[in-house]
C-alpha positions in Angstrom: 202.8 64.7 -10.7 202.2 62.2 -13.5 198.8 61.2 -12.3 197.4 64.7 -12.6 195.6 65.4 -15.8 193.7 68.6 -15.1 196.3 70.5 -13.1 200.1 70.8 -12.7 202.0 70.9 -9.4 205.6 72.2 -9.0 207.7 73.6 -6.2 210.1 76.5 -6.8 212.1 78.2 -4.1 209.7 77.3 -1.3 206.5 78.0 -3.3 204.1 75.3 -4.5 202.6 76.4 -7.8 199.2 74.7 -8.4 198.0 75.4 -11.9 194.6 74.6 -13.4 195.6 73.2 -16.7 192.5 73.3 -18.9 193.1 76.3 -21.1 190.9 75.0 -23.8 187.9 75.3 -21.4 189.2 78.6 -19.9 190.4 76.7 -16.9 186.9 75.8 -15.8 186.7 72.9 -13.4 185.0 69.5 -13.7 184.8 67.1 -10.8 188.2 65.6 -11.6 189.8 69.0 -11.6 188.4 69.7 -8.1 189.7 66.3 -6.8 193.2 67.0 -8.1 193.2 70.6 -6.7 192.3 69.2 -3.2 195.0 66.6 -3.4 197.6 69.2 -4.5 196.8 71.5 -1.7 197.1 68.7 0.8 200.4 67.7 -0.7 201.6 71.3 -0.2 200.2 71.3 3.3 202.5 68.4 4.5 205.6 69.3 2.4 208.5 70.7 4.4 209.7 72.2 1.1 206.7 74.4 0.8 206.2 77.7 2.8 203.5 79.3 0.6 201.1 78.1 -2.1 200.2 79.8 -5.4 197.0 79.0 -7.3 196.8 80.1 -11.0 195.6 79.0 -14.4 197.4 77.8 -17.5 197.8 80.1 -20.5 197.1 83.8 -20.8 193.3 84.0 -21.0 191.9 82.6 -17.7 192.6 82.1 -14.1 189.5 80.0 -13.6 185.9 80.5 -15.0 184.2 78.3 -12.5 182.3 75.1 -13.2 182.6 73.6 -16.7 179.2 74.5 -18.2 179.8 72.5 -21.3 180.4 69.4 -19.2 177.2 70.2 -17.2 175.2 70.5 -20.4 176.6 67.3 -22.0 176.2 65.0 -19.0 174.0 66.9 -16.5 176.8 67.1 -14.0 180.5 67.8 -13.7 181.6 64.3 -14.5 183.0 61.5 -12.3 185.0 62.1 -9.1 186.8 59.9 -6.6 183.9 60.2 -4.1 181.0 60.5 -6.5 180.6 64.1 -5.4 181.7 67.5 -6.7 184.0 68.3 -3.9 183.9 72.1 -4.3 183.2 72.6 -0.6 186.3 70.5 0.2 188.3 72.7 -2.1 187.1 75.9 -0.4 187.9 74.3 3.0 191.4 73.3 2.1 192.3 76.8 0.7 191.2 78.3 4.1 192.5 75.5 6.3 196.0 74.8 4.8 198.3 76.5 7.4 200.3 78.3 4.7 199.5 81.5 3.0 197.8 81.0 -0.4 198.4 83.5 -3.2 196.1 83.7 -6.2 198.0 84.7 -9.4 195.1 85.9 -11.4 196.3 85.8 -15.0 193.0 86.3 -16.9 189.3 85.7 -16.4 188.3 85.0 -12.7 184.6 84.5 -13.2 181.9 82.6 -11.3 183.3 79.8 -9.2 186.8 80.9 -10.2 186.1 84.3 -8.7 185.2 82.7 -5.5 188.5 80.7 -5.5 190.6 83.9 -5.8 188.5 85.6 -3.1 189.2 82.7 -0.7 193.0 82.9 -1.2 194.8 84.9 1.4 196.3 87.3 -1.2 195.6 88.0 -4.8 198.0 89.5 -7.4 196.5 90.2 -10.8 197.8 90.8 -14.3 196.6 94.0 -15.9 194.6 91.8 -18.3 192.6 90.1 -15.6 188.8 90.3 -15.5 186.7 89.7 -12.5 183.0 88.9 -12.0 180.2 86.6 -11.0 178.0 84.5 -13.4 175.7 82.4 -11.3 172.3 84.2 -11.8 173.1 84.3 -15.5 173.4 80.5 -15.8 171.0 79.4 -13.1 173.4 79.0 -10.3 174.6 80.7 -7.1 177.3 80.4 -4.4 176.3 81.3 -0.9 178.5 81.3 2.3 182.0 82.2 1.4 181.0 83.2 -2.1 178.6 85.9 -0.8 179.0 86.7 2.9 182.8 86.5 2.8 182.9 88.5 -0.4 181.0 91.2 1.5 183.7 91.3 4.1 186.2 91.9 1.4 184.5 94.6 -0.6 181.5 95.7 1.5 177.8 94.8 1.3 176.9 97.2 -1.5 179.7 96.2 -3.9 179.2 92.5 -3.1 175.5 92.7 -4.0 176.4 94.6 -7.2 178.8 91.9 -8.2 176.2 89.2 -7.8 173.0 91.0 -8.8 174.3 92.5 -12.0 176.9 89.9 -13.2 179.1 92.6 -14.6 182.8 92.4 -15.5 185.4 94.4 -13.6 189.0 95.3 -14.6 192.0 94.5 -12.6 192.4 98.2 -11.7 188.8 98.4 -10.4 189.3 95.2 -8.5 192.4 96.6 -6.8 190.5 99.8 -5.9 187.8 97.7 -4.3 190.2 95.6 -2.3 189.6 92.4 -4.3 193.3 92.2 -5.2 196.4 93.3 -3.5 198.4 94.4 -6.5 198.1 94.7 -10.3 201.2 94.2 -12.5 201.8 93.8 -16.3 201.0 90.3 -17.5 204.6 89.4 -18.3 205.6 90.3 -14.8 202.9 88.4 -12.9 204.9 85.2 -12.2 208.0 87.1 -11.1 205.9 89.3 -8.8 204.1 86.4 -7.2 207.4 84.6 -6.7 208.9 87.6 -5.0 205.9 87.9 -2.6 206.1 84.2 -1.9 209.8 84.2 -1.2 209.3 87.0 1.3 206.7 84.9 3.0 208.8 81.8 3.2 211.5 83.7 5.2 209.0 84.2 8.0 208.1 81.9 11.0 205.8 79.2 9.7 204.2 78.7 13.1 203.4 82.5 13.4 201.9 82.4 9.9 199.8 79.4 10.7 198.5 81.1 13.9 197.8 84.3 12.0 195.9 82.6 9.3 193.8 80.7 11.8 193.1 83.9 13.7 192.0 85.7 10.5 189.7 82.8 9.6 188.1 82.6 13.0 185.8 85.6 12.5 184.3 84.2 9.3 184.2 80.5 10.1 180.4 80.4 10.3 180.2 81.0 6.6 181.3 77.4 6.1 177.9 76.1 7.5 176.1 78.6 5.3 178.0 77.3 2.3 177.0 73.7 3.1 173.4 74.7 3.3 173.6 76.5 0.0 175.2 73.5 -1.7 172.2 71.5 -0.6 169.9 74.1 -2.1 172.0 74.4 -5.3 171.8 70.6 -5.9 168.0 70.7 -5.7 167.8 73.9 -7.8 170.0 72.4 -10.5 167.3 70.0 -11.4 164.7 72.7 -11.9 163.5 74.0 -15.3 164.7 77.5 -14.3 168.3 76.3 -13.8 168.2 74.2 -17.0 167.2 77.3 -18.9 170.2 79.2 -17.6 172.7 76.5 -18.7 171.0 75.9 -22.0 171.1 79.6 -22.9 174.7 79.8 -21.9 175.7 77.0 -24.2 173.5 78.3 -27.0 175.1 81.7 -26.5 171.8 83.5 -26.0 170.2 85.5 -23.2 168.2 83.2 -20.9 164.4 83.7 -20.5 163.6 83.6 -16.8 160.3 85.5 -17.1 158.2 82.4 -16.3 159.8 82.1 -12.8 159.5 85.6 -11.3 156.2 84.9 -9.5 157.4 81.8 -7.6 
Protein backbone atom coordinates (compact mmCIF):
# COMPACT_ATOMS: atom_id res chain seq x y z
CA UNK A 1 0.00 0.00 0.00
CA UNK A 2 1.52 3.29 -1.10
CA UNK A 3 -0.05 5.27 1.76
CA UNK A 4 1.74 3.19 4.41
CA UNK A 5 4.95 4.72 5.72
CA UNK A 6 5.62 2.75 8.91
CA UNK A 7 4.55 -0.72 7.79
CA UNK A 8 4.34 -2.85 4.67
CA UNK A 9 1.45 -5.09 3.61
CA UNK A 10 1.66 -7.94 1.12
CA UNK A 11 -0.29 -11.11 0.34
CA UNK A 12 1.49 -14.34 -0.57
CA UNK A 13 -0.28 -17.67 -1.09
CA UNK A 14 -3.18 -16.82 1.19
CA UNK A 15 -1.11 -15.11 3.89
CA UNK A 16 -1.18 -11.39 4.62
CA UNK A 17 2.30 -10.33 5.75
CA UNK A 18 2.12 -7.21 7.94
CA UNK A 19 5.61 -5.90 8.65
CA UNK A 20 6.55 -3.07 11.00
CA UNK A 21 9.01 -1.16 8.84
CA UNK A 22 10.99 1.01 11.24
CA UNK A 23 14.25 -0.93 11.58
CA UNK A 24 16.21 2.24 12.44
CA UNK A 25 14.09 2.42 15.63
CA UNK A 26 14.16 -1.35 16.24
CA UNK A 27 10.60 -1.48 14.89
CA UNK A 28 9.23 0.44 17.84
CA UNK A 29 5.85 1.99 17.22
CA UNK A 30 4.69 5.57 17.20
CA UNK A 31 1.02 6.56 16.93
CA UNK A 32 1.11 6.47 13.12
CA UNK A 33 2.55 2.95 13.18
CA UNK A 34 -0.33 1.75 15.34
CA UNK A 35 -2.90 3.41 13.05
CA UNK A 36 -1.39 1.67 10.04
CA UNK A 37 -1.25 -1.71 11.79
CA UNK A 38 -4.93 -1.48 12.72
CA UNK A 39 -5.82 -0.58 9.13
CA UNK A 40 -3.74 -3.45 7.72
CA UNK A 41 -5.35 -6.01 10.03
CA UNK A 42 -8.79 -4.79 8.98
CA UNK A 43 -7.79 -5.04 5.32
CA UNK A 44 -6.73 -8.64 5.89
CA UNK A 45 -9.97 -9.27 7.84
CA UNK A 46 -12.20 -8.50 4.85
CA UNK A 47 -9.97 -9.84 2.08
CA UNK A 48 -11.13 -13.08 0.47
CA UNK A 49 -7.52 -13.63 -0.62
CA UNK A 50 -6.35 -13.94 3.00
CA UNK A 51 -6.76 -17.02 5.17
CA UNK A 52 -4.18 -16.21 7.83
CA UNK A 53 -2.14 -13.18 8.91
CA UNK A 54 1.54 -12.82 9.79
CA UNK A 55 2.91 -10.02 11.96
CA UNK A 56 6.68 -9.42 11.85
CA UNK A 57 9.35 -6.72 11.84
CA UNK A 58 11.68 -5.46 9.13
CA UNK A 59 15.36 -6.36 9.20
CA UNK A 60 17.15 -8.91 11.34
CA UNK A 61 17.39 -7.15 14.70
CA UNK A 62 13.86 -6.62 15.96
CA UNK A 63 10.30 -7.89 15.78
CA UNK A 64 9.04 -4.93 17.80
CA UNK A 65 10.45 -3.12 20.83
CA UNK A 66 7.23 -1.45 21.94
CA UNK A 67 6.54 2.26 22.09
CA UNK A 68 9.10 4.60 20.54
CA UNK A 69 10.78 6.03 23.64
CA UNK A 70 12.85 8.50 21.62
CA UNK A 71 9.62 9.92 20.20
CA UNK A 72 8.13 10.02 23.68
CA UNK A 73 11.16 11.90 25.00
CA UNK A 74 11.22 14.35 22.08
CA UNK A 75 7.54 15.30 22.03
CA UNK A 76 6.08 13.97 25.28
CA UNK A 77 3.84 11.56 23.39
CA UNK A 78 3.92 9.08 20.51
CA UNK A 79 3.20 11.63 17.81
CA UNK A 80 0.06 12.46 15.80
CA UNK A 81 -2.59 9.88 14.93
CA UNK A 82 -5.79 9.86 12.90
CA UNK A 83 -7.96 10.02 16.02
CA UNK A 84 -5.63 12.03 18.24
CA UNK A 85 -5.18 8.93 20.43
CA UNK A 86 -2.56 6.22 20.63
CA UNK A 87 -4.79 3.38 19.44
CA UNK A 88 -2.81 0.56 21.06
CA UNK A 89 -5.96 -0.86 22.66
CA UNK A 90 -7.57 -0.98 19.21
CA UNK A 91 -4.53 -2.85 17.89
CA UNK A 92 -4.76 -5.40 20.70
CA UNK A 93 -8.46 -5.82 19.99
CA UNK A 94 -8.09 -6.33 16.24
CA UNK A 95 -5.37 -8.98 16.68
CA UNK A 96 -7.76 -10.92 18.91
CA UNK A 97 -10.97 -10.14 17.02
CA UNK A 98 -9.87 -10.71 13.42
CA UNK A 99 -11.50 -14.07 12.56
CA UNK A 100 -8.34 -15.47 10.99
CA UNK A 101 -5.35 -17.01 12.79
CA UNK A 102 -2.51 -14.55 13.40
CA UNK A 103 1.09 -15.80 13.44
CA UNK A 104 3.90 -13.75 14.98
CA UNK A 105 7.14 -14.25 13.05
CA UNK A 106 9.55 -13.13 15.76
CA UNK A 107 12.75 -12.24 13.97
CA UNK A 108 14.64 -10.42 16.75
CA UNK A 109 13.91 -8.39 19.87
CA UNK A 110 10.32 -8.74 21.12
CA UNK A 111 10.48 -6.35 24.05
CA UNK A 112 7.95 -4.32 26.02
CA UNK A 113 4.86 -3.53 23.96
CA UNK A 114 6.31 -5.66 21.18
CA UNK A 115 6.39 -8.62 23.53
CA UNK A 116 2.70 -8.05 24.29
CA UNK A 117 1.91 -8.04 20.56
CA UNK A 118 3.51 -11.45 19.96
CA UNK A 119 1.78 -12.90 23.06
CA UNK A 120 -1.57 -11.75 21.68
CA UNK A 121 -0.99 -13.49 18.34
CA UNK A 122 -2.53 -16.95 18.05
CA UNK A 123 0.79 -18.59 17.23
CA UNK A 124 4.42 -17.49 17.55
CA UNK A 125 7.36 -18.83 15.57
CA UNK A 126 10.76 -17.41 16.48
CA UNK A 127 14.18 -17.27 14.92
CA UNK A 128 16.98 -18.64 17.07
CA UNK A 129 18.24 -15.05 17.39
CA UNK A 130 15.00 -13.74 18.92
CA UNK A 131 15.05 -12.16 22.38
CA UNK A 132 12.03 -11.75 24.63
CA UNK A 133 11.22 -9.63 27.68
CA UNK A 134 9.38 -6.76 29.29
CA UNK A 135 10.67 -3.25 29.87
CA UNK A 136 7.83 -1.26 31.45
CA UNK A 137 9.03 -0.88 35.05
CA UNK A 138 12.47 0.08 33.74
CA UNK A 139 11.11 3.04 31.74
CA UNK A 140 8.22 4.08 33.96
CA UNK A 141 5.45 2.23 32.18
CA UNK A 142 3.28 -0.89 32.44
CA UNK A 143 0.76 -2.95 30.51
CA UNK A 144 -2.08 -4.55 32.43
CA UNK A 145 -4.92 -6.68 31.12
CA UNK A 146 -3.71 -8.72 28.17
CA UNK A 147 -0.09 -7.79 28.88
CA UNK A 148 -0.17 -9.32 32.36
CA UNK A 149 -3.21 -11.50 33.06
CA UNK A 150 -3.24 -13.10 29.61
CA UNK A 151 0.54 -13.60 29.76
CA UNK A 152 -0.02 -15.50 33.02
CA UNK A 153 -2.42 -17.81 31.18
CA UNK A 154 0.31 -18.50 28.64
CA UNK A 155 3.31 -19.10 30.91
CA UNK A 156 1.85 -19.36 34.42
CA UNK A 157 1.67 -16.85 37.28
CA UNK A 158 5.22 -17.28 38.63
CA UNK A 159 6.91 -16.89 35.27
CA UNK A 160 4.68 -13.98 34.22
CA UNK A 161 5.56 -12.14 37.42
CA UNK A 162 9.24 -12.86 36.86
CA UNK A 163 9.04 -11.44 33.34
CA UNK A 164 7.49 -8.20 34.60
CA UNK A 165 9.19 -7.78 37.99
CA UNK A 166 12.76 -8.42 36.81
CA UNK A 167 12.69 -7.14 33.20
CA UNK A 168 15.18 -9.80 32.15
CA UNK A 169 15.89 -10.97 28.61
CA UNK A 170 15.04 -14.52 27.52
CA UNK A 171 16.33 -16.55 24.59
CA UNK A 172 14.13 -18.10 21.95
CA UNK A 173 14.88 -21.56 23.34
CA UNK A 174 13.78 -20.54 26.84
CA UNK A 175 10.67 -18.87 25.45
CA UNK A 176 9.82 -22.11 23.67
CA UNK A 177 10.36 -24.12 26.87
CA UNK A 178 7.99 -21.77 28.69
CA UNK A 179 5.29 -21.98 26.02
CA UNK A 180 5.76 -18.38 24.83
CA UNK A 181 6.47 -19.58 21.29
CA UNK A 182 5.43 -22.65 19.32
CA UNK A 183 8.67 -23.31 17.47
CA UNK A 184 12.22 -21.98 17.06
CA UNK A 185 14.03 -22.17 13.72
CA UNK A 186 17.29 -20.78 12.29
CA UNK A 187 16.91 -17.14 11.31
CA UNK A 188 17.32 -17.82 7.61
CA UNK A 189 14.46 -20.34 7.73
CA UNK A 190 11.92 -18.21 9.62
CA UNK A 191 9.93 -16.85 6.68
CA UNK A 192 9.73 -20.24 4.97
CA UNK A 193 8.62 -21.93 8.19
CA UNK A 194 5.94 -19.34 8.88
CA UNK A 195 4.76 -19.53 5.27
CA UNK A 196 4.50 -23.33 5.57
CA UNK A 197 2.43 -23.09 8.76
CA UNK A 198 0.21 -20.46 7.17
CA UNK A 199 -0.35 -22.49 4.02
CA UNK A 200 -1.50 -25.43 6.17
CA UNK A 201 -3.96 -23.13 7.92
CA UNK A 202 -5.45 -21.70 4.73
CA UNK A 203 -6.41 -25.22 3.58
CA UNK A 204 -8.82 -25.49 6.52
CA UNK A 205 -12.42 -24.35 6.92
CA UNK A 206 -12.44 -20.57 7.54
CA UNK A 207 -15.72 -20.75 9.44
CA UNK A 208 -14.41 -23.49 11.72
CA UNK A 209 -11.24 -21.48 12.36
CA UNK A 210 -13.30 -18.39 13.12
CA UNK A 211 -15.47 -20.26 15.63
CA UNK A 212 -12.43 -21.86 17.23
CA UNK A 213 -10.64 -18.55 17.66
CA UNK A 214 -13.72 -16.94 19.18
CA UNK A 215 -14.10 -19.92 21.51
CA UNK A 216 -10.47 -19.66 22.65
CA UNK A 217 -10.90 -15.91 23.23
CA UNK A 218 -14.09 -16.21 25.26
CA UNK A 219 -12.39 -17.36 28.45
CA UNK A 220 -10.07 -14.32 28.59
CA UNK A 221 -12.33 -11.60 27.22
CA UNK A 222 -12.60 -9.92 30.62
CA UNK A 223 -8.97 -8.88 30.28
CA UNK A 224 -10.04 -6.28 27.71
CA UNK A 225 -11.81 -4.24 30.40
CA UNK A 226 -8.79 -4.56 32.66
CA UNK A 227 -6.61 -3.28 29.85
CA UNK A 228 -8.83 -0.24 29.29
CA UNK A 229 -8.66 0.64 32.98
CA UNK A 230 -4.89 0.21 32.90
CA UNK A 231 -4.58 2.53 29.89
CA UNK A 232 -6.42 5.20 31.89
CA UNK A 233 -3.99 4.77 34.75
CA UNK A 234 -0.99 4.69 32.43
CA UNK A 235 -2.01 8.00 30.85
CA UNK A 236 -2.14 9.67 34.27
CA UNK A 237 1.04 7.97 35.46
CA UNK A 238 2.88 9.09 32.32
CA UNK A 239 2.67 12.70 33.50
CA UNK A 240 4.32 11.94 36.84
CA UNK A 241 7.93 12.72 37.78
CA UNK A 242 8.48 9.01 38.40
CA UNK A 243 7.51 8.05 34.85
CA UNK A 244 9.54 10.93 33.42
CA UNK A 245 12.62 9.70 35.30
CA UNK A 246 12.22 6.30 33.66
CA UNK A 247 12.06 7.62 30.12
CA UNK A 248 14.82 10.19 30.71
CA UNK A 249 17.14 7.51 32.06
CA UNK A 250 16.37 5.26 29.10
CA UNK A 251 17.28 7.92 26.58
CA UNK A 252 20.36 8.94 28.56
CA UNK A 253 21.39 5.26 28.71
CA UNK A 254 21.70 5.16 32.49
CA UNK A 255 19.95 3.36 35.32
CA UNK A 256 16.87 5.20 36.56
CA UNK A 257 16.73 6.42 40.15
CA UNK A 258 13.29 5.57 41.53
CA UNK A 259 14.35 5.70 45.18
CA UNK A 260 12.28 8.83 45.93
CA UNK A 261 9.03 7.06 45.01
CA UNK A 262 9.10 3.88 47.09
CA UNK A 263 7.17 5.31 50.03
CA UNK A 264 4.18 6.47 48.02
